[in-house]
C-alpha positions as CSV (number, residue, x, y, z in Angstrom):
1,X,16.4,-239.4,-90.1
2,X,15.0,-237.0,-92.8
3,X,11.6,-236.9,-91.0
4,X,13.3,-236.0,-87.7
5,X,15.3,-233.2,-89.4
6,X,12.1,-231.8,-91.0
7,X,10.3,-231.9,-87.6
8,X,13.1,-230.0,-86.0
9,X,13.2,-227.3,-88.7
10,X,10.4,-225.1,-87.2
11,X,12.0,-225.1,-83.7
12,X,15.4,-224.4,-85.3
13,X,13.9,-221.5,-87.3
14,X,12.4,-219.9,-84.1
15,X,15.7,-220.4,-82.2
16,X,17.9,-219.0,-85.0
17,X,15.6,-216.0,-85.5
18,X,15.5,-215.3,-81.8
19,X,19.2,-215.6,-81.5
20,X,19.7,-213.3,-84.5
21,X,17.4,-210.7,-82.9
22,X,18.9,-211.0,-79.4
23,X,22.6,-210.9,-80.6
24,X,22.0,-208.1,-83.1
25,X,23.8,-205.4,-81.1
26,X,27.0,-207.4,-81.0
27,X,27.1,-208.4,-84.7
28,X,29.8,-206.7,-86.8
29,X,27.6,-204.3,-88.8
30,X,27.4,-200.6,-89.5
31,X,25.9,-198.2,-86.9
32,X,22.1,-198.4,-87.0
33,X,21.9,-194.6,-86.7
34,X,24.7,-193.3,-88.9
35,X,23.9,-192.0,-92.4
36,X,26.0,-194.0,-94.9
37,X,24.4,-192.9,-98.2
38,X,21.5,-191.5,-100.0
39,X,17.9,-192.7,-99.1
40,X,16.8,-196.0,-100.5
41,X,20.0,-196.9,-102.3
42,X,19.8,-200.4,-103.7
43,X,21.7,-203.4,-102.2
44,X,25.4,-203.5,-102.7
45,X,28.4,-205.4,-101.3
46,X,29.0,-202.7,-98.7
47,X,25.3,-202.5,-97.8
48,X,23.7,-205.9,-98.5
49,X,20.1,-204.6,-97.9
50,X,20.8,-201.1,-99.2
51,X,19.8,-198.0,-97.2
52,X,16.6,-196.9,-95.6
53,X,14.6,-193.7,-95.9
54,X,17.3,-191.6,-94.1
55,X,20.3,-193.2,-95.9
56,X,21.1,-195.5,-92.9
57,X,22.4,-199.1,-93.4
58,X,19.2,-201.2,-93.7
59,X,21.0,-204.4,-92.6
60,X,22.2,-202.7,-89.4
61,X,18.7,-201.4,-88.7
62,X,17.2,-204.9,-89.2
63,X,19.9,-206.5,-87.1
64,X,19.3,-204.1,-84.2
65,X,15.5,-204.0,-84.7
66,X,14.5,-207.4,-83.2
67,X,16.0,-207.5,-79.8
68,X,13.5,-205.4,-77.9
69,X,10.6,-206.9,-79.8
70,X,11.6,-210.5,-79.1
71,X,12.4,-209.8,-75.4
72,X,9.1,-208.1,-74.9
73,X,7.2,-211.0,-76.6
74,X,9.1,-213.6,-74.6
75,X,8.6,-211.7,-71.3
76,X,4.9,-211.1,-71.9
77,X,4.4,-214.7,-72.9
78,X,6.2,-216.0,-69.8
79,X,4.4,-213.7,-67.4
80,X,1.0,-214.2,-69.0
81,X,1.4,-217.9,-69.2
82,X,2.4,-218.3,-65.5
83,X,-0.3,-216.0,-64.2
84,X,-2.8,-217.5,-66.6
85,X,-1.8,-221.0,-65.4
86,X,-2.2,-220.2,-61.8
87,X,-5.4,-218.2,-62.1
88,X,-6.9,-220.7,-64.6
89,X,-6.3,-223.8,-62.5
90,X,-7.7,-222.2,-59.3
91,X,-10.7,-220.9,-61.3
92,X,-11.3,-224.3,-62.9
93,X,-11.2,-226.1,-59.4
94,X,-13.4,-223.5,-57.7
95,X,-17.1,-223.9,-57.3
96,X,-19.3,-223.0,-60.3
97,X,-20.4,-219.8,-58.6
98,X,-17.0,-218.2,-57.8
99,X,-15.5,-219.6,-61.0
100,X,-18.3,-218.3,-63.2
101,X,-18.0,-214.8,-61.7
102,X,-14.2,-214.7,-62.2
103,X,-14.5,-216.0,-65.8
104,X,-17.1,-213.4,-66.6
105,X,-14.6,-210.7,-65.6
106,X,-12.0,-212.4,-67.8
107,X,-14.5,-212.6,-70.7
108,X,-15.2,-208.9,-70.3
109,X,-11.5,-208.1,-70.6
110,X,-11.2,-210.4,-73.6
111,X,-14.0,-208.6,-75.3
112,X,-12.1,-205.3,-75.4
113,X,-10.2,-205.0,-78.7
114,X,-6.5,-205.8,-78.0
115,X,-5.3,-202.9,-80.1
116,X,-7.4,-200.5,-78.0
117,X,-6.0,-201.8,-74.8
118,X,-2.5,-201.5,-76.1
119,X,-3.1,-197.9,-77.2
120,X,-4.6,-196.9,-73.9
121,X,-1.8,-198.3,-71.8
122,X,1.2,-197.7,-74.1
123,X,0.1,-194.3,-75.4
124,X,-0.4,-193.1,-71.8
125,X,3.4,-193.5,-71.3
126,X,5.0,-192.4,-74.6
127,X,8.4,-193.8,-75.3
128,X,8.1,-196.5,-72.6
129,X,9.1,-200.1,-73.5
130,X,7.7,-201.2,-70.1
131,X,4.3,-199.8,-71.1
132,X,4.2,-201.9,-74.3
133,X,5.2,-205.0,-72.3
134,X,2.5,-204.4,-69.7
135,X,-0.1,-203.8,-72.5
136,X,0.8,-207.0,-74.3
137,X,0.7,-209.0,-71.1
138,X,-2.7,-207.6,-70.1
139,X,-4.1,-208.3,-73.6
140,X,-2.9,-211.9,-73.5
141,X,-3.8,-212.8,-69.9
142,X,-7.6,-213.3,-70.4
143,X,-7.2,-215.9,-73.1
144,X,-4.6,-217.8,-71.0
145,X,-7.0,-217.9,-68.0
146,X,-9.9,-219.1,-70.2
147,X,-7.9,-221.9,-71.9
148,X,-6.4,-223.3,-68.7
149,X,-9.6,-223.0,-66.7
150,X,-11.5,-225.0,-69.3
151,X,-8.8,-227.7,-69.3
152,X,-8.8,-227.8,-65.5
153,X,-12.6,-228.0,-65.3
154,X,-12.5,-231.0,-67.6
155,X,-10.1,-232.8,-65.2
156,X,-11.9,-231.6,-62.1
157,X,-14.9,-233.8,-62.9
158,X,-12.9,-237.0,-63.0
159,X,-12.9,-239.4,-60.2
160,X,-9.3,-239.3,-59.2
161,X,-9.5,-235.5,-58.7
162,X,-12.7,-235.7,-56.7
163,X,-11.2,-238.5,-54.6
164,X,-8.1,-236.3,-53.8
165,X,-10.3,-233.4,-52.8
166,X,-12.6,-235.7,-50.7
167,X,-9.7,-237.1,-48.7
168,X,-8.7,-233.6,-47.7
169,X,-5.8,-232.8,-50.1
170,X,-5.3,-229.0,-50.4
171,X,-6.3,-227.3,-53.6
172,X,-2.7,-226.4,-54.2
173,X,-1.6,-230.1,-53.8
174,X,-4.3,-231.2,-56.2
175,X,-3.2,-228.7,-58.8
176,X,0.4,-229.6,-58.3
177,X,0.1,-233.4,-58.5
178,X,-3.2,-234.1,-60.3
179,X,-4.0,-231.2,-62.6
180,X,-0.7,-229.6,-63.9
181,X,0.9,-232.9,-65.1
182,X,-2.2,-233.5,-67.2
183,X,-2.5,-230.1,-68.9
184,X,1.1,-229.8,-70.0
185,X,0.0,-230.2,-73.6
186,X,-2.6,-227.5,-73.4
187,X,-0.3,-225.2,-71.5
188,X,2.5,-225.5,-74.2
189,X,0.0,-225.0,-77.0
190,X,-1.5,-221.9,-75.3
191,X,2.0,-220.5,-74.6
192,X,2.9,-220.9,-78.3
193,X,-0.2,-219.1,-79.4
194,X,0.4,-216.3,-76.8
195,X,4.0,-215.9,-78.1
196,X,2.8,-215.5,-81.7
197,X,0.2,-213.0,-80.6
198,X,2.7,-211.1,-78.4
199,X,5.1,-210.9,-81.3
200,X,2.5,-209.5,-83.6
201,X,1.3,-207.0,-80.9
202,X,4.9,-205.8,-80.2
203,X,5.5,-205.4,-84.0
204,X,2.2,-203.5,-84.2
205,X,3.3,-201.2,-81.4
206,X,6.5,-200.4,-83.2
207,X,4.5,-199.8,-86.4
208,X,2.3,-197.3,-84.6
209,X,5.3,-195.6,-83.0
210,X,4.7,-196.8,-79.5
211,X,7.6,-197.8,-77.2
212,X,11.1,-196.5,-77.6
213,X,11.1,-193.5,-79.9
214,X,13.2,-193.1,-83.0
215,X,16.0,-193.6,-83.8
216,X,15.6,-196.9,-81.9
217,X,15.0,-199.7,-84.4
218,X,12.0,-202.1,-84.3
219,X,11.0,-204.5,-87.0
220,X,7.4,-203.1,-87.0
221,X,8.7,-199.5,-87.2
222,X,11.1,-200.4,-90.0
223,X,8.2,-201.6,-92.1
224,X,6.3,-198.3,-91.6
225,X,9.3,-196.0,-92.1
226,X,10.4,-197.6,-95.3
227,X,7.1,-198.5,-97.0
228,X,7.1,-195.3,-99.0
229,X,10.3,-196.3,-100.8
230,X,9.6,-200.0,-101.3
231,X,9.6,-199.5,-105.0
232,X,13.1,-198.0,-105.0
233,X,14.5,-200.5,-102.5
234,X,12.2,-203.1,-101.0
235,X,14.7,-204.8,-98.7
236,X,14.3,-202.4,-95.7
237,X,10.6,-203.5,-95.7
238,X,11.0,-207.2,-96.8
239,X,13.8,-208.2,-94.4
240,X,12.0,-207.3,-91.1
241,X,8.7,-208.5,-92.4
242,X,10.2,-211.8,-93.4
243,X,11.8,-212.2,-90.0
244,X,8.5,-211.6,-88.3
245,X,6.8,-214.2,-90.6
246,X,9.6,-216.8,-89.9
247,X,9.3,-216.2,-86.2
248,X,5.5,-216.5,-86.1
249,X,5.3,-219.5,-88.5
250,X,8.2,-221.3,-86.8
251,X,6.6,-220.8,-83.4
252,X,3.3,-222.2,-84.7
253,X,4.9,-225.3,-86.1
254,X,7.1,-225.8,-83.1
255,X,4.0,-225.6,-80.8
256,X,2.3,-228.2,-83.0
257,X,5.3,-230.4,-82.7
258,X,5.6,-230.1,-79.0
259,X,1.9,-230.8,-78.4
260,X,1.4,-233.6,-80.9
261,X,1.1,-237.2,-79.7
262,X,4.6,-238.5,-79.1
263,X,6.0,-234.9,-79.3
264,X,4.8,-233.5,-76.0
265,X,7.3,-232.5,-73.3
266,X,8.3,-235.1,-70.9
267,X,6.6,-235.0,-67.5
268,X,3.0,-235.4,-68.8
269,X,1.3,-238.5,-67.4
270,X,-1.9,-240.1,-68.5
271,X,-5.1,-239.5,-66.7
272,X,-6.2,-242.6,-64.8
273,X,-9.8,-242.7,-63.9
């Protein structure tokens, strides 16, 4: 019983942090934009995290700062994983010539520093949350394609896949019935890694001032805005940073739990050669 609870803690941490971030605008806190005191006032009963660099309630800023970040990370992970799964499986089943050419393009995109890609896309449309989402998705996609294609290529060499192709099954049917059920574990692990990377990139975008402009709150932006006053009141920096750490660490452990033997999602079947 105790071991089961401990195994569920990472997933619970991710879910609770995500719910906290998504439900932030509806929680009964102060306005995130109203000045309620002097800058960097210490924590008090009225303001549990004190005030930020403009005298706004730090708790309200933190509560409102996670929604756009988590939504962007989730959407970028979902889109990148779906496109990567489709492109990766078809690339893995294609002949070595076409697959090699496609993967070289993917490798070329992956070689570009993610931060540079994000700056080029997001900075071209200042103040656009959609630009940040697009940038994070583009950055994540090459790695998804590469991971899925390698897993598919490993299965494509097995006798049961070659038999299915030889008897005339369409490539889509082979992917649906013979490939996808056997790469569920890899797909979940890759999606978990992509979510962590997407969260970090979205926070980095906020830290750099990309996306929705001030006074919109973002956990990454909160860290940058309040770093100068961390000695007077560290909570406006520590609170959003801690939530980012809990979200990333919890997602890592949850992905390990889902992909471990006996912990993978149902629906995966063993490869029979």
